[in-house]
PDB file of all heavy atoms in Angstrom:
ATOM      1  N   MET A   1     -22.965   7.600  17.029  1.00  0.00           N
ATOM      2  CA  MET A   1     -23.061   6.796  15.836  1.00  0.00           C
ATOM      3  C   MET A   1     -24.076   7.452  14.903  1.00  0.00           C
ATOM      4  O   MET A   1     -25.177   7.805  15.300  1.00  0.00           O
ATOM      5  CB  MET A   1     -23.498   5.377  16.185  1.00  0.00           C
ATOM      6  CG  MET A   1     -23.661   4.531  14.962  1.00  0.00           C
ATOM      7  SD  MET A   1     -24.062   2.806  15.224  1.00  0.00           S
ATOM      8  CE  MET A   1     -25.348   2.860  16.380  1.00  0.00           C
ATOM      9  N   LEU A   2     -23.660   7.593  13.656  1.00  0.00           N
ATOM     10  CA  LEU A   2     -24.549   8.174  12.660  1.00  0.00           C
ATOM     11  C   LEU A   2     -25.369   7.106  11.952  1.00  0.00           C
ATOM     12  O   LEU A   2     -26.549   7.284  11.674  1.00  0.00           O
ATOM     13  CB  LEU A   2     -23.739   8.954  11.619  1.00  0.00           C
ATOM     14  CG  LEU A   2     -22.922  10.125  12.143  1.00  0.00           C
ATOM     15  CD1 LEU A   2     -22.044  10.689  11.038  1.00  0.00           C
ATOM     16  CD2 LEU A   2     -23.842  11.187  12.697  1.00  0.00           C
ATOM     17  N   SER A   3     -24.702   5.977  11.632  1.00  0.00           N
ATOM     18  CA  SER A   3     -25.366   4.933  10.860  1.00  0.00           C
ATOM     19  C   SER A   3     -24.602   3.630  11.004  1.00  0.00           C
ATOM     20  O   SER A   3     -23.391   3.634  11.223  1.00  0.00           O
ATOM     21  CB  SER A   3     -25.421   5.353   9.388  1.00  0.00           C
ATOM     22  OG  SER A   3     -26.071   4.393   8.610  1.00  0.00           O
ATOM     23  N   ARG A   4     -25.301   2.511  10.855  1.00  0.00           N
ATOM     24  CA  ARG A   4     -24.679   1.181  10.887  1.00  0.00           C
ATOM     25  C   ARG A   4     -25.396   0.317   9.860  1.00  0.00           C
ATOM     26  O   ARG A   4     -26.621   0.311   9.795  1.00  0.00           O
ATOM     27  CB  ARG A   4     -24.818   0.567  12.275  1.00  0.00           C
ATOM     28  CG  ARG A   4     -24.182  -0.799  12.379  1.00  0.00           C
ATOM     29  CD  ARG A   4     -24.286  -1.365  13.757  1.00  0.00           C
ATOM     30  NE  ARG A   4     -23.305  -0.678  14.587  1.00  0.00           N
ATOM     31  CZ  ARG A   4     -23.231  -0.772  15.884  1.00  0.00           C
ATOM     32  NH1 ARG A   4     -24.094  -1.518  16.541  1.00  0.00           N
ATOM     33  NH2 ARG A   4     -22.314  -0.128  16.555  1.00  0.00           N
ATOM     34  N   HIS A   5     -24.598  -0.416   9.047  1.00  0.00           N
ATOM     35  CA  HIS A   5     -25.159  -1.246   7.983  1.00  0.00           C
ATOM     36  C   HIS A   5     -24.472  -2.607   7.930  1.00  0.00           C
ATOM     37  O   HIS A   5     -23.261  -2.691   8.092  1.00  0.00           O
ATOM     38  CB  HIS A   5     -24.969  -0.579   6.608  1.00  0.00           C
ATOM     39  CG  HIS A   5     -25.506   0.801   6.534  1.00  0.00           C
ATOM     40  ND1 HIS A   5     -26.832   1.069   6.337  1.00  0.00           N
ATOM     41  CD2 HIS A   5     -24.892   1.995   6.650  1.00  0.00           C
ATOM     42  CE1 HIS A   5     -27.007   2.377   6.327  1.00  0.00           C
ATOM     43  NE2 HIS A   5     -25.849   2.961   6.511  1.00  0.00           N
ATOM     44  N   LEU A   6     -25.250  -3.638   7.672  1.00  0.00           N
ATOM     45  CA  LEU A   6     -24.692  -4.959   7.406  1.00  0.00           C
ATOM     46  C   LEU A   6     -24.308  -5.037   5.938  1.00  0.00           C
ATOM     47  O   LEU A   6     -25.047  -4.573   5.074  1.00  0.00           O
ATOM     48  CB  LEU A   6     -25.721  -6.047   7.711  1.00  0.00           C
ATOM     49  CG  LEU A   6     -26.075  -6.261   9.168  1.00  0.00           C
ATOM     50  CD1 LEU A   6     -27.186  -7.297   9.285  1.00  0.00           C
ATOM     51  CD2 LEU A   6     -24.863  -6.693   9.952  1.00  0.00           C
ATOM     52  N   THR A   7     -23.129  -5.594   5.655  1.00  0.00           N
ATOM     53  CA  THR A   7     -22.688  -5.812   4.285  1.00  0.00           C
ATOM     54  C   THR A   7     -22.237  -7.263   4.166  1.00  0.00           C
ATOM     55  O   THR A   7     -22.203  -7.993   5.163  1.00  0.00           O
ATOM     56  CB  THR A   7     -21.513  -4.895   3.906  1.00  0.00           C
ATOM     57  OG1 THR A   7     -20.356  -5.287   4.647  1.00  0.00           O
ATOM     58  CG2 THR A   7     -21.833  -3.433   4.177  1.00  0.00           C
ATOM     59  N   SER A   8     -21.859  -7.680   2.966  1.00  0.00           N
ATOM     60  CA  SER A   8     -21.376  -9.051   2.779  1.00  0.00           C
ATOM     61  C   SER A   8     -20.036  -9.271   3.482  1.00  0.00           C
ATOM     62  O   SER A   8     -19.668 -10.400   3.778  1.00  0.00           O
ATOM     63  CB  SER A   8     -21.240  -9.369   1.293  1.00  0.00           C
ATOM     64  OG  SER A   8     -20.318  -8.488   0.688  1.00  0.00           O
ATOM     65  N   GLU A   9     -19.301  -8.190   3.772  1.00  0.00           N
ATOM     66  CA  GLU A   9     -17.990  -8.282   4.417  1.00  0.00           C
ATOM     67  C   GLU A   9     -18.054  -8.172   5.940  1.00  0.00           C
ATOM     68  O   GLU A   9     -17.143  -8.615   6.619  1.00  0.00           O
ATOM     69  CB  GLU A   9     -17.070  -7.188   3.882  1.00  0.00           C
ATOM     70  CG  GLU A   9     -16.786  -7.292   2.401  1.00  0.00           C
ATOM     71  CD  GLU A   9     -15.982  -8.525   2.052  1.00  0.00           C
ATOM     72  OE1 GLU A   9     -15.047  -8.873   2.804  1.00  0.00           O
ATOM     73  OE2 GLU A   9     -16.300  -9.148   1.032  1.00  0.00           O
ATOM     74  N   GLY A  10     -19.085  -7.530   6.458  1.00  0.00           N
ATOM     75  CA  GLY A  10     -19.181  -7.310   7.899  1.00  0.00           C
ATOM     76  C   GLY A  10     -20.117  -6.152   8.188  1.00  0.00           C
ATOM     77  O   GLY A  10     -21.015  -5.853   7.414  1.00  0.00           O
ATOM     78  N   VAL A  11     -19.874  -5.475   9.306  1.00  0.00           N
ATOM     79  CA  VAL A  11     -20.708  -4.349   9.726  1.00  0.00           C
ATOM     80  C   VAL A  11     -19.934  -3.054   9.492  1.00  0.00           C
ATOM     81  O   VAL A  11     -18.806  -2.899   9.951  1.00  0.00           O
ATOM     82  CB  VAL A  11     -21.097  -4.462  11.214  1.00  0.00           C
ATOM     83  CG1 VAL A  11     -21.954  -3.278  11.645  1.00  0.00           C
ATOM     84  CG2 VAL A  11     -21.818  -5.770  11.474  1.00  0.00           C
ATOM     85  N   VAL A  12     -20.536  -2.120   8.760  1.00  0.00           N
ATOM     86  CA  VAL A  12     -19.946  -0.814   8.504  1.00  0.00           C
ATOM     87  C   VAL A  12     -20.639   0.191   9.431  1.00  0.00           C
ATOM     88  O   VAL A  12     -21.866   0.258   9.462  1.00  0.00           O
ATOM     89  CB  VAL A  12     -20.147  -0.387   7.031  1.00  0.00           C
ATOM     90  CG1 VAL A  12     -19.578   1.002   6.795  1.00  0.00           C
ATOM     91  CG2 VAL A  12     -19.514  -1.393   6.091  1.00  0.00           C
ATOM     92  N   THR A  13     -19.838   0.946  10.186  1.00  0.00           N
ATOM     93  CA  THR A  13     -20.370   1.929  11.118  1.00  0.00           C
ATOM     94  C   THR A  13     -19.812   3.303  10.782  1.00  0.00           C
ATOM     95  O   THR A  13     -18.604   3.449  10.576  1.00  0.00           O
ATOM     96  CB  THR A  13     -19.996   1.571  12.569  1.00  0.00           C
ATOM     97  OG1 THR A  13     -20.441   0.249  12.847  1.00  0.00           O
ATOM     98  CG2 THR A  13     -20.626   2.533  13.564  1.00  0.00           C
ATOM     99  N   TYR A  14     -20.679   4.301  10.715  1.00  0.00           N
ATOM    100  CA  TYR A  14     -20.287   5.687  10.467  1.00  0.00           C
ATOM    101  C   TYR A  14     -20.471   6.454  11.767  1.00  0.00           C
ATOM    102  O   TYR A  14     -21.552   6.447  12.346  1.00  0.00           O
ATOM    103  CB  TYR A  14     -21.161   6.318   9.387  1.00  0.00           C
ATOM    104  CG  TYR A  14     -21.028   5.655   8.042  1.00  0.00           C
ATOM    105  CD1 TYR A  14     -21.802   4.545   7.714  1.00  0.00           C
ATOM    106  CD2 TYR A  14     -20.129   6.134   7.097  1.00  0.00           C
ATOM    107  CE1 TYR A  14     -21.678   3.928   6.475  1.00  0.00           C
ATOM    108  CE2 TYR A  14     -19.996   5.524   5.856  1.00  0.00           C
ATOM    109  CZ  TYR A  14     -20.777   4.420   5.557  1.00  0.00           C
ATOM    110  OH  TYR A  14     -20.659   3.810   4.341  1.00  0.00           O
ATOM    111  N   THR A  15     -19.400   7.106  12.230  1.00  0.00           N
ATOM    112  CA  THR A  15     -19.462   7.923  13.437  1.00  0.00           C
ATOM    113  C   THR A  15     -18.856   9.287  13.131  1.00  0.00           C
ATOM    114  O   THR A  15     -18.196   9.468  12.116  1.00  0.00           O
ATOM    115  CB  THR A  15     -18.688   7.275  14.605  1.00  0.00           C
ATOM    116  OG1 THR A  15     -17.336   7.055  14.199  1.00  0.00           O
ATOM    117  CG2 THR A  15     -19.315   5.957  15.017  1.00  0.00           C
ATOM    118  N   ARG A  16     -19.069  10.248  14.018  1.00  0.00           N
ATOM    119  CA  ARG A  16     -18.493  11.575  13.843  1.00  0.00           C
ATOM    120  C   ARG A  16     -17.381  11.762  14.869  1.00  0.00           C
ATOM    121  O   ARG A  16     -17.574  11.546  16.061  1.00  0.00           O
ATOM    122  CB  ARG A  16     -19.539  12.664  14.016  1.00  0.00           C
ATOM    123  CG  ARG A  16     -19.014  14.024  13.634  1.00  0.00           C
ATOM    124  CD  ARG A  16     -20.084  15.060  13.404  1.00  0.00           C
ATOM    125  NE  ARG A  16     -21.093  14.699  12.439  1.00  0.00           N
ATOM    126  CZ  ARG A  16     -20.989  14.849  11.117  1.00  0.00           C
ATOM    127  NH1 ARG A  16     -19.890  15.309  10.597  1.00  0.00           N
ATOM    128  NH2 ARG A  16     -21.986  14.528  10.323  1.00  0.00           N
ATOM    129  N   CYS A  17     -16.192  12.158  14.394  1.00  0.00           N
ATOM    130  CA  CYS A  17     -15.044  12.423  15.260  1.00  0.00           C
ATOM    131  C   CYS A  17     -15.277  13.714  16.043  1.00  0.00           C
ATOM    132  O   CYS A  17     -16.128  14.528  15.678  1.00  0.00           O
ATOM    133  CB  CYS A  17     -13.780  12.594  14.424  1.00  0.00           C
ATOM    134  SG  CYS A  17     -13.247  11.113  13.573  1.00  0.00           S
ATOM    135  N   ALA A  18     -14.480  13.924  17.081  1.00  0.00           N
ATOM    136  CA  ALA A  18     -14.560  15.156  17.858  1.00  0.00           C
ATOM    137  C   ALA A  18     -14.245  16.372  16.990  1.00  0.00           C
ATOM    138  O   ALA A  18     -14.758  17.459  17.225  1.00  0.00           O
ATOM    139  CB  ALA A  18     -13.592  15.090  19.032  1.00  0.00           C
ATOM    140  N   CYS A  19     -13.426  16.164  15.931  1.00  0.00           N
ATOM    141  CA  CYS A  19     -13.071  17.274  15.041  1.00  0.00           C
ATOM    142  C   CYS A  19     -14.195  17.599  14.061  1.00  0.00           C
ATOM    143  O   CYS A  19     -14.120  18.577  13.333  1.00  0.00           O
ATOM    144  CB  CYS A  19     -11.799  16.941  14.267  1.00  0.00           C
ATOM    145  SG  CYS A  19     -11.984  15.592  13.082  1.00  0.00           S
ATOM    146  N   GLY A  20     -15.232  16.756  14.006  1.00  0.00           N
ATOM    147  CA  GLY A  20     -16.378  17.023  13.140  1.00  0.00           C
ATOM    148  C   GLY A  20     -16.417  16.180  11.881  1.00  0.00           C
ATOM    149  O   GLY A  20     -17.428  16.176  11.188  1.00  0.00           O
ATOM    150  N   GLU A  21     -15.315  15.494  11.553  1.00  0.00           N
ATOM    151  CA  GLU A  21     -15.300  14.672  10.350  1.00  0.00           C
ATOM    152  C   GLU A  21     -15.959  13.318  10.605  1.00  0.00           C
ATOM    153  O   GLU A  21     -16.013  12.846  11.731  1.00  0.00           O
ATOM    154  CB  GLU A  21     -13.864  14.458   9.873  1.00  0.00           C
ATOM    155  CG  GLU A  21     -13.238  15.729   9.356  1.00  0.00           C
ATOM    156  CD  GLU A  21     -11.910  15.472   8.682  1.00  0.00           C
ATOM    157  OE1 GLU A  21     -11.718  14.367   8.140  1.00  0.00           O
ATOM    158  OE2 GLU A  21     -11.072  16.379   8.703  1.00  0.00           O
ATOM    159  N   VAL A  22     -16.442  12.697   9.536  1.00  0.00           N
ATOM    160  CA  VAL A  22     -17.077  11.389   9.635  1.00  0.00           C
ATOM    161  C   VAL A  22     -16.002  10.306   9.578  1.00  0.00           C
ATOM    162  O   VAL A  22     -15.072  10.383   8.780  1.00  0.00           O
ATOM    163  CB  VAL A  22     -18.096  11.189   8.492  1.00  0.00           C
ATOM    164  CG1 VAL A  22     -18.650   9.776   8.506  1.00  0.00           C
ATOM    165  CG2 VAL A  22     -19.219  12.202   8.620  1.00  0.00           C
ATOM    166  N   GLN A  23     -16.117   9.314  10.447  1.00  0.00           N
ATOM    167  CA  GLN A  23     -15.191   8.187  10.477  1.00  0.00           C
ATOM    168  C   GLN A  23     -15.955   6.932  10.081  1.00  0.00           C
ATOM    169  O   GLN A  23     -17.088   6.725  10.516  1.00  0.00           O
ATOM    170  CB  GLN A  23     -14.602   8.026  11.878  1.00  0.00           C
ATOM    171  CG  GLN A  23     -13.549   6.956  11.961  1.00  0.00           C
ATOM    172  CD  GLN A  23     -12.932   6.883  13.336  1.00  0.00           C
ATOM    173  OE1 GLN A  23     -13.653   6.858  14.338  1.00  0.00           O
ATOM    174  NE2 GLN A  23     -11.623   6.845  13.400  1.00  0.00           N
ATOM    175  N   VAL A  24     -15.335   6.095   9.249  1.00  0.00           N
ATOM    176  CA  VAL A  24     -15.948   4.863   8.770  1.00  0.00           C
ATOM    177  C   VAL A  24     -15.166   3.691   9.343  1.00  0.00           C
ATOM    178  O   VAL A  24     -13.941   3.637   9.238  1.00  0.00           O
ATOM    179  CB  VAL A  24     -15.930   4.796   7.231  1.00  0.00           C
ATOM    180  CG1 VAL A  24     -16.596   3.516   6.756  1.00  0.00           C
ATOM    181  CG2 VAL A  24     -16.602   6.012   6.627  1.00  0.00           C
ATOM    182  N   ARG A  25     -15.872   2.734   9.939  1.00  0.00           N
ATOM    183  CA  ARG A  25     -15.239   1.526  10.497  1.00  0.00           C
ATOM    184  C   ARG A  25     -15.914   0.300   9.925  1.00  0.00           C
ATOM    185  O   ARG A  25     -17.132   0.267   9.779  1.00  0.00           O
ATOM    186  CB  ARG A  25     -15.359   1.497  12.016  1.00  0.00           C
ATOM    187  CG  ARG A  25     -14.623   2.591  12.692  1.00  0.00           C
ATOM    188  CD  ARG A  25     -14.757   2.473  14.177  1.00  0.00           C
ATOM    189  NE  ARG A  25     -14.067   3.588  14.808  1.00  0.00           N
ATOM    190  CZ  ARG A  25     -13.849   3.669  16.094  1.00  0.00           C
ATOM    191  NH1 ARG A  25     -14.282   2.728  16.900  1.00  0.00           N
ATOM    192  NH2 ARG A  25     -13.212   4.706  16.590  1.00  0.00           N
ATOM    193  N   VAL A  26     -15.109  -0.719   9.636  1.00  0.00           N
ATOM    194  CA  VAL A  26     -15.644  -1.998   9.166  1.00  0.00           C
ATOM    195  C   VAL A  26     -15.221  -3.071  10.144  1.00  0.00           C
ATOM    196  O   VAL A  26     -14.033  -3.255  10.398  1.00  0.00           O
ATOM    197  CB  VAL A  26     -15.115  -2.349   7.752  1.00  0.00           C
ATOM    198  CG1 VAL A  26     -15.658  -3.703   7.315  1.00  0.00           C
ATOM    199  CG2 VAL A  26     -15.491  -1.273   6.754  1.00  0.00           C
ATOM    200  N   GLN A  27     -16.192  -3.764  10.719  1.00  0.00           N
ATOM    201  CA  GLN A  27     -15.930  -4.900  11.598  1.00  0.00           C
ATOM    202  C   GLN A  27     -16.247  -6.153  10.800  1.00  0.00           C
ATOM    203  O   GLN A  27     -17.414  -6.465  10.564  1.00  0.00           O
ATOM    204  CB  GLN A  27     -16.806  -4.843  12.853  1.00  0.00           C
ATOM    205  CG  GLN A  27     -16.684  -6.060  13.737  1.00  0.00           C
ATOM    206  CD  GLN A  27     -15.289  -6.209  14.329  1.00  0.00           C
ATOM    207  OE1 GLN A  27     -14.798  -5.298  14.995  1.00  0.00           O
ATOM    208  NE2 GLN A  27     -14.668  -7.327  14.099  1.00  0.00           N
ATOM    209  N   PRO A  28     -15.206  -6.874  10.332  1.00  0.00           N
ATOM    210  CA  PRO A  28     -15.450  -8.082   9.537  1.00  0.00           C
ATOM    211  C   PRO A  28     -16.174  -9.154  10.347  1.00  0.00           C
ATOM    212  O   PRO A  28     -16.072  -9.192  11.575  1.00  0.00           O
ATOM    213  CB  PRO A  28     -14.045  -8.552   9.155  1.00  0.00           C
ATOM    214  CG  PRO A  28     -13.130  -7.418   9.462  1.00  0.00           C
ATOM    215  CD  PRO A  28     -13.800  -6.592  10.504  1.00  0.00           C
ATOM    216  N   PHE A  29     -16.885 -10.030   9.650  1.00  0.00           N
ATOM    217  CA  PHE A  29     -17.553 -11.143  10.316  1.00  0.00           C
ATOM    218  C   PHE A  29     -16.536 -12.136  10.856  1.00  0.00           C
ATOM    219  O   PHE A  29     -16.776 -12.799  11.840  1.00  0.00           O
ATOM    220  CB  PHE A  29     -18.505 -11.862   9.355  1.00  0.00           C
ATOM    221  CG  PHE A  29     -19.720 -11.040   9.015  1.00  0.00           C
ATOM    222  CD1 PHE A  29     -20.054 -10.807   7.697  1.00  0.00           C
ATOM    223  CD2 PHE A  29     -20.530 -10.508   9.995  1.00  0.00           C
ATOM    224  CE1 PHE A  29     -21.171 -10.070   7.367  1.00  0.00           C
ATOM    225  CE2 PHE A  29     -21.647  -9.763   9.691  1.00  0.00           C
ATOM    226  CZ  PHE A  29     -21.969  -9.542   8.361  1.00  0.00           C
ATOM    227  N   THR A  30     -15.370 -12.247  10.197  1.00  0.00           N
ATOM    228  CA  THR A  30     -14.317 -13.154  10.655  1.00  0.00           C
ATOM    229  C   THR A  30     -13.525 -12.483  11.764  1.00  0.00           C
ATOM    230  O   THR A  30     -13.424 -11.260  11.803  1.00  0.00           O
ATOM    231  CB  THR A  30     -13.370 -13.504   9.490  1.00  0.00           C
ATOM    232  OG1 THR A  30     -12.827 -12.300   8.959  1.00  0.00           O
ATOM    233  CG2 THR A  30     -14.104 -14.254   8.397  1.00  0.00           C
ATOM    234  N   PRO A  31     -12.946 -13.270  12.670  1.00  0.00           N
ATOM    235  CA  PRO A  31     -12.134 -12.669  13.732  1.00  0.00           C
ATOM    236  C   PRO A  31     -10.961 -11.902  13.137  1.00  0.00           C
ATOM    237  O   PRO A  31     -10.357 -12.326  12.162  1.00  0.00           O
ATOM    238  CB  PRO A  31     -11.633 -13.865  14.524  1.00  0.00           C
ATOM    239  CG  PRO A  31     -12.532 -14.987  14.171  1.00  0.00           C
ATOM    240  CD  PRO A  31     -13.038 -14.710  12.782  1.00  0.00           C
ATOM    241  N   GLY A  32     -10.655 -10.771  13.713  1.00  0.00           N
ATOM    242  CA  GLY A  32      -9.534  -9.977  13.230  1.00  0.00           C
ATOM    243  C   GLY A  32      -9.676  -8.521  13.603  1.00  0.00           C
ATOM    244  O   GLY A  32     -10.498  -8.156  14.437  1.00  0.00           O
ATOM    245  N   ARG A  33      -8.868  -7.706  12.959  1.00  0.00           N
ATOM    246  CA  ARG A  33      -8.824  -6.274  13.256  1.00  0.00           C
ATOM    247  C   ARG A  33     -10.018  -5.530  12.678  1.00  0.00           C
ATOM    248  O   ARG A  33     -10.567  -5.922  11.660  1.00  0.00           O
ATOM    249  CB  ARG A  33      -7.571  -5.659  12.660  1.00  0.00           C
ATOM    250  CG  ARG A  33      -6.320  -6.176  13.239  1.00  0.00           C
ATOM    251  CD  ARG A  33      -5.068  -5.527  12.720  1.00  0.00           C
ATOM    252  NE  ARG A  33      -5.244  -4.532  11.685  1.00  0.00           N
ATOM    253  CZ  ARG A  33      -4.255  -3.898  11.119  1.00  0.00           C
ATOM    254  NH1 ARG A  33      -3.032  -4.169  11.473  1.00  0.00           N
ATOM    255  NH2 ARG A  33      -4.459  -3.001  10.179  1.00  0.00           N
ATOM    256  N   VAL A  34     -10.368  -4.441  13.337  1.00  0.00           N
ATOM    257  CA  VAL A  34     -11.354  -3.502  12.802  1.00  0.00           C
ATOM    258  C   VAL A  34     -10.609  -2.584  11.854  1.00  0.00           C
ATOM    259  O   VAL A  34      -9.535  -2.075  12.163  1.00  0.00           O
ATOM    260  CB  VAL A  34     -12.010  -2.682  13.930  1.00  0.00           C
ATOM    261  CG1 VAL A  34     -12.885  -1.588  13.357  1.00  0.00           C
ATOM    262  CG2 VAL A  34     -12.799  -3.589  14.837  1.00  0.00           C
ATOM    263  N   VAL A  35     -11.163  -2.372  10.672  1.00  0.00           N
ATOM    264  CA  VAL A  35     -10.561  -1.480   9.694  1.00  0.00           C
ATOM    265  C   VAL A  35     -11.263  -0.136   9.811  1.00  0.00           C
ATOM    266  O   VAL A  35     -12.483  -0.079   9.774  1.00  0.00           O
ATOM    267  CB  VAL A  35     -10.722  -2.050   8.269  1.00  0.00           C
ATOM    268  CG1 VAL A  35     -10.103  -1.126   7.248  1.00  0.00           C
ATOM    269  CG2 VAL A  35     -10.117  -3.441   8.181  1.00  0.00           C
ATOM    270  N   ALA A  36     -10.478   0.937   9.976  1.00  0.00           N
ATOM    271  CA  ALA A  36     -11.068   2.262  10.161  1.00  0.00           C
ATOM    272  C   ALA A  36     -10.401   3.278   9.260  1.00  0.00           C
ATOM    273  O   ALA A  36      -9.201   3.224   9.032  1.00  0.00           O
ATOM    274  CB  ALA A  36     -10.930   2.710  11.613  1.00  0.00           C
ATOM    275  N   ALA A  37     -11.194   4.186   8.749  1.00  0.00           N
ATOM    276  CA  ALA A  37     -10.672   5.351   8.052  1.00  0.00           C
ATOM    277  C   ALA A  37     -10.710   6.486   9.051  1.00  0.00           C
ATOM    278  O   ALA A  37     -11.770   6.866   9.526  1.00  0.00           O
ATOM    279  CB  ALA A  37     -11.533   5.675   6.837  1.00  0.00           C
ATOM    280  N   SER A  38      -9.533   6.999   9.416  1.00  0.00           N
ATOM    281  CA  SER A  38      -9.488   8.014  10.461  1.00  0.00           C
ATOM    282  C   SER A  38      -9.454   9.407   9.875  1.00  0.00           C
ATOM    283  O   SER A  38      -9.152   9.598   8.707  1.00  0.00           O
ATOM    284  CB  SER A  38      -8.261   7.792  11.349  1.00  0.00           C
ATOM    285  OG  SER A  38      -7.089   7.914  10.577  1.00  0.00           O
ATOM    286  N   CYS A  39      -9.742  10.370  10.719  1.00  0.00           N
ATOM    287  CA  CYS A  39      -9.701  11.761  10.294  1.00  0.00           C
ATOM    288  C   CYS A  39      -8.380  12.375  10.734  1.00  0.00           C
ATOM    289  O   CYS A  39      -7.645  11.806  11.520  1.00  0.00           O
ATOM    290  CB  CYS A  39     -10.869  12.525  10.896  1.00  0.00           C
ATOM    291  SG  CYS A  39     -10.839  12.572  12.685  1.00  0.00           S
ATOM    292  N   GLY A  40      -8.082  13.524  10.207  1.00  0.00           N
ATOM    293  CA  GLY A  40      -6.875  14.236  10.608  1.00  0.00           C
ATOM    294  C   GLY A  40      -5.641  13.745   9.888  1.00  0.00           C
ATOM    295  O   GLY A  40      -5.707  13.048   8.886  1.00  0.00           O
ATOM    296  N   GLU A  41      -4.487  14.116  10.430  1.00  0.00           N
ATOM    297  CA  GLU A  41      -3.206  13.759   9.834  1.00  0.00           C
ATOM    298  C   GLU A  41      -2.924  12.266  10.007  1.00  0.00           C
ATOM    299  O   GLU A  41      -3.192  11.706  11.060  1.00  0.00           O
ATOM    300  CB  GLU A  41      -2.081  14.556  10.500  1.00  0.00           C
ATOM    301  CG  GLU A  41      -2.132  16.023  10.217  1.00  0.00           C
ATOM    302  CD  GLU A  41      -1.881  16.332   8.747  1.00  0.00           C
ATOM    303  OE1 GLU A  41      -0.980  15.701   8.154  1.00  0.00           O
ATOM    304  OE2 GLU A  41      -2.580  17.187   8.207  1.00  0.00           O
ATOM    305  N   PRO A  42      -2.390  11.603   8.960  1.00  0.00           N
ATOM    306  CA  PRO A  42      -2.028  10.197   9.114  1.00  0.00           C
ATOM    307  C   PRO A  42      -0.902  10.043  10.128  1.00  0.00           C
ATOM    308  O   PRO A  42      -0.021  10.893  10.206  1.00  0.00           O
ATOM    309  CB  PRO A  42      -1.572   9.782   7.716  1.00  0.00           C
ATOM    310  CG  PRO A  42      -1.434  11.021   6.929  1.00  0.00           C
ATOM    311  CD  PRO A  42      -2.122  12.132   7.660  1.00  0.00           C
ATOM    312  N   ARG A  43      -0.959   8.987  10.911  1.00  0.00           N
ATOM    313  CA  ARG A  43       0.068   8.723  11.915  1.00  0.00           C
ATOM    314  C   ARG A  43       0.988   7.624  11.411  1.00  0.00           C
ATOM    315  O   ARG A  43       0.572   6.726  10.701  1.00  0.00           O
ATOM    316  CB  ARG A  43      -0.570   8.261  13.223  1.00  0.00           C
ATOM    317  CG  ARG A  43      -1.430   9.312  13.848  1.00  0.00           C
ATOM    318  CD  ARG A  43      -1.900   8.817  15.173  1.00  0.00           C
ATOM    319  NE  ARG A  43      -3.206   9.376  15.464  1.00  0.00           N
ATOM    320  CZ  ARG A  43      -3.851   9.165  16.570  1.00  0.00           C
ATOM    321  NH1 ARG A  43      -3.343   8.381  17.486  1.00  0.00           N
ATOM    322  NH2 ARG A  43      -5.031   9.698  16.763  1.00  0.00           N
ATOM    323  N   ALA A  44       2.235   7.684  11.819  1.00  0.00           N
ATOM    324  CA  ALA A  44       3.185   6.641  11.454  1.00  0.00           C
ATOM    325  C   ALA A  44       2.851   5.372  12.221  1.00  0.00           C
ATOM    326  O   ALA A  44       2.505   5.419  13.401  1.00  0.00           O
ATOM    327  CB  ALA A  44       4.606   7.093  11.772  1.00  0.00           C
ATOM    328  N   ASP A  45       2.947   4.246  11.550  1.00  0.00           N
ATOM    329  CA  ASP A  45       2.707   2.957  12.197  1.00  0.00           C
ATOM    330  C   ASP A  45       3.947   2.598  12.991  1.00  0.00           C
ATOM    331  O   ASP A  45       5.022   2.403  12.405  1.00  0.00           O
ATOM    332  CB  ASP A  45       2.408   1.905  11.123  1.00  0.00           C
ATOM    333  CG  ASP A  45       2.078   0.544  11.698  1.00  0.00           C
ATOM    334  OD1 ASP A  45       2.204   0.359  12.938  1.00  0.00           O
ATOM    335  OD2 ASP A  45       1.714  -0.336  10.910  1.00  0.00           O
ATOM    336  N   PRO A  46       3.859   2.487  14.331  1.00  0.00           N
ATOM    337  CA  PRO A  46       5.041   2.193  15.129  1.00  0.00           C
ATOM    338  C   PRO A  46       5.650   0.830  14.811  1.00  0.00           C
ATOM    339  O   PRO A  46       6.803   0.595  15.068  1.00  0.00           O
ATOM    340  CB  PRO A  46       4.554   2.263  16.577  1.00  0.00           C
ATOM    341  CG  PRO A  46       3.077   2.161  16.496  1.00  0.00           C
ATOM    342  CD  PRO A  46       2.669   2.619  15.118  1.00  0.00           C
ATOM    343  N   ALA A  47       4.872  -0.081  14.221  1.00  0.00           N
ATOM    344  CA  ALA A  47       5.384  -1.397  13.890  1.00  0.00           C
ATOM    345  C   ALA A  47       5.991  -1.440  12.486  1.00  0.00           C
ATOM    346  O   ALA A  47       6.575  -2.434  12.087  1.00  0.00           O
ATOM    347  CB  ALA A  47       4.252  -2.419  13.983  1.00  0.00           C
ATOM    348  N   ALA A  48       5.880  -0.341  11.748  1.00  0.00           N
ATOM    349  CA  ALA A  48       6.386  -0.315  10.373  1.00  0.00           C
ATOM    350  C   ALA A  48       7.912  -0.229  10.377  1.00  0.00           C
ATOM    351  O   ALA A  48       8.494   0.459  11.208  1.00  0.00           O
ATOM    352  CB  ALA A  48       5.805   0.864   9.616  1.00  0.00           C
ATOM    353  N   PRO A  49       8.545  -0.937   9.440  1.00  0.00           N
ATOM    354  CA  PRO A  49      10.010  -0.862   9.365  1.00  0.00           C
ATOM    355  C   PRO A  49      10.464   0.558   9.075  1.00  0.00           C
ATOM    356  O   PRO A  49       9.836   1.295   8.321  1.00  0.00           O
ATOM    357  CB  PRO A  49      10.348  -1.766   8.174  1.00  0.00           C
ATOM    358  CG  PRO A  49       9.125  -2.576   7.894  1.00  0.00           C
ATOM    359  CD  PRO A  49       7.970  -1.816   8.461  1.00  0.00           C
ATOM    360  N   GLY A  50      11.531   0.968   9.741  1.00  0.00           N
ATOM    361  CA  GLY A  50      12.087   2.300   9.529  1.00  0.00           C
ATOM    362  C   GLY A  50      11.397   3.397  10.307  1.00  0.00           C
ATOM    363  O   GLY A  50      11.694   4.567  10.137  1.00  0.00           O
ATOM    364  N   SER A  51      10.469   3.035  11.196  1.00  0.00           N
ATOM    365  CA  SER A  51       9.768   4.063  11.989  1.00  0.00           C
ATOM    366  C   SER A  51      10.573   4.422  13.209  1.00  0.00           C
ATOM    367  O   SER A  51      11.236   3.666  13.782  1.00  0.00           O
ATOM    368  CB  SER A  51       8.404   3.563  12.443  1.00  0.00           C
ATOM    369  OG  SER A  51       7.573   3.393  11.341  1.00  0.00           O
TER     370      SER A  51
END
């Protein structure tokens, strides 16, 4: 972990991927999914229509 900050939306965490790029994650205060900006090539969402 590089850094962690409290915001009005939740907790923002900065980490470094194995490839060396920085990854940003937001854990909202409300129950739900963690939102992450990933490194590397975008992956297809298996739940997306037409995948």
